[in-house]
N, C-alpha and C positions, 0 to 999 in steps of 0.2 A: 481501513476502509469503513466507514459508516454508512448500512444499508436500512431503508425501511421496508422491512419485510412484509408490512401490509399492503406494497405494491409489488409484491413477487408473485409470479405465478408459477405453480407445481406443474410439471408438462409429465404426464405417461406417455414413456416410449414403450409401448409393449414389446415391440419385433426386439427393442434391445433388453429388454428384461429390467428396467431400471424408470426410477422416478429422478427429475432432473429439473434443475433450474438455472437459466441463462441468465448472468449478470454478467454484460461487458464480456471480459476475455475469459471469464472464470464460468465453470458447469459445476457445482453442486451435485452429488449424486446420492441415490439409493438403491441401491441392486439388491435383485429378489430373482429365487428359481422358482417355478412355478411345479407342482407334484400332484395330481390328482385335486385332493382338498386341502393340501397343506403350500402355503406361502414361504418360503425362507428367506430372510433377509440376512445377505450375506455381507455388506458393506457400505456403509455410508462414509461419504469423502466430501468433506468443506475444506476449500483452500484456505492457507492461513491468513491470507490478507483478509479473510472474511467470518474468521472466526467471531465470534462473541457478539454475532447479532442475531441470534435464535435459528440462525436458519437451517445447521441440521435436525432441529425439533420439528421446525416447519414441513421439513422433507418426510422425517420418518411422522409424523403425525398424519399427511396425506397418503403413503403407505397403509398405513394402520387402519384408518378409514378405508380403503381401499379393498383392503383384506375383508371388513365387517361386512361392506356392500357386496361382496362376492361368497359371503359364507365360509371362507378360507380359514382355517385353523394356522396360527403363526408358530412360527421358528427362529427364534431370533438368535442367528449364529453370530451375527456382529455385537460386540458389545455394548456400543451406543445405543442400539435399539432396547438390547436385552436393559440395560439401565433406563432408557425412558420409559419402559413398560413398567417398573418397579417402581417409579416416579408418578405414574398416572395410574390408577387402579381402575380407571373407565375402561383401559386396556387390557388388564389382568384374563378375562372370559375368553380373550382370542387364542390364549397360547394353547398349543398342540400338547404338550406337555406342562406337568409346573416345573417351574423354574426355582 
């Protein structure tokens, strides 16, 4: 399934502690947990039919930008988030500990 990621809107579901995107019957997510001054990203889920469209990166970037805006330190338990941060130096300053 080909998706125009520029047309997508990331929704911050604070009650569910996740960022999500609604695409037809699919709902890619980035789950997190808050604790005082940290945000721990625990899981990124993008359905197979949507892979390869940059949706995972889009939703992770939204989560990291939120962390920055709230002055949270980031703990990337999710391997996708950890890899994203390694590949994008502009987010390494958010890490709670050196990865």
